[in-house]
C-alpha positions, 0 to 999 in steps of 0.5 A: 264870792265878791261883795258885788254879787248880791247887789248885782243879783238884787238888780237882776231881781228887780229887772226880772220883775219889771220884765215880767210886767212888760211881757204881760203886755204882749199876747205871746207874753200873756199866753206864757203867763197863762201857761204857768211858771216852769216846774221848780227844780227838785232839791237833791240829797246831800249825796247827789249834790256831792256827785255834781260836777262844777258845771252841773252845780252851777246850772243847778244853782242858776235854776234855783236862783231863777226860781227865787227871782220869780214873783210868787202869787199868793191867793190872798183875800184881796186877790180872791175878792178881786177875782169874785167881783171881776167874774161877777161883772163879766157875767152881768156884762155878758148880754149888755148892749151898752153901759157895761160896768167895770172894776177899779182896783186901788191901793198903795204901791206894793199891796198886790194890785197887779197880781190881783188883776192878772189873777182875774185875767188868768181865771177868765183865760182858763175858763174860756179855754175850757169852754173852747178847747179846740179853738185857737183864734180867741184872745179872751184877755187883753192887758196893757199898762198906761205909760207916764204922760201918755197921749191917746195915741200912745194908749191906742198903740199899747192895745195894738202892741198887745195884739201884735199889730204894727203901728207906723208913724203914718198910722192915724188914731182911727186906723189904730182903733178900728184895727184893735176893735176889729180883732178884739171883736173877732177873737171874742175878747171879754176882759180888758185889763188896764194897769197903771191907770193913775197915770191918767189925769182928767185935769190935763188935756192929754189925760182927758183925751186918754180917758175918752179913748179908753171910754170909746174902746169900752163902748166898741169892744164888748168886754169888761174893763178893769182898771188898776192904779195907786189910790184911785179914789183920790186921784185925778182920774176921777176928777171932773165930769169924765171922772164922775162918769167913771166913778158911776160905772166902775166898782171900786175894790180897795187894797190896804197893807195887811194887818198883823194876824192870821192871814199875814202869818199864812203869807209868810208860811206859804212863801217859806214853803217855796224856798229851795235851800239846803240848810234852811230850818223849816218854820224859822221864817214863821217865827219871824212873822212879826218882825217881817210885818214891821220890816215890810210894813204889811206890804206883800210886795216888800215881804216877797222881795225881802224873802226872795232876795235873802234866798238868792243871797243864801245861794250866792253866799253858800249859807243856804238859809234865810236868817233875820240878819240876811233879811235885814241886809235886803234893801226894800223900797223907800216906803218900807225902809221909812216905815222900818225907821219909824218902828 
């Protein structure tokens, strides 16, 4: 193994997470997400492992690397609260003609906002499928992300892209919006998830136009809208008259770093149970839960990245175990690294 391999795998891990988020913004990608992740590989016995040919072992290890590269979704109290609040709003909005209420999920980066709203979307999708098992032309959930410095046309195009609608240079906004509204109405879209909403600023003309476009979509599409973004309660999304209208129609669910306690310990234990390593002593990560809390500064995103990254290194290096030194070697986001130095 060369020294560059772990760094390459870390890059691959980050790329895989970014690619997963991109895939959610297409109908095909969302349906793959709703179908669930592939089954993890089964750990063979030492004797079975010894019988593997080099190509078989390489393929087996690659399957394990892919398993650890996937973001594990844990049913935290925040995810559960988001799903409950979202389901309640969907039910309350079901027969509303206008003035449907929405949900805002807000917090620091790495606190699980995207996981929470996608789990809400998944719950809605699966319930809709259960109610309509033989209907294939329904699109219960639509998921988009707001690009940085987005224009109203860009956001409308994101709606169209999810639905697979072509957006040509000569297509005007009215054409795009009418096509999106028509399909969402025909396919009974009941939940619209808008991620990275902090990229919308009400103090700029472009941001105000994006806000107006989203409001128009919410009035035309009989669905519950869910926004997720960074520190929305203090962001420019809620500035001015338009921001006041959003604040008056949306329920805010805040997320925060996890304190060190039973839930954090449970998160570490859950993640440790997903490890597919041949020489990892069960429970050894649980013993490091206080260290992991300081290392990740209570952020579930940083915790997941550290554990999965160390597991990937353990496979590449052949150590087949996650240790404190291995966790220390995983570079985390700047916020978590700064917190580590502060401790």
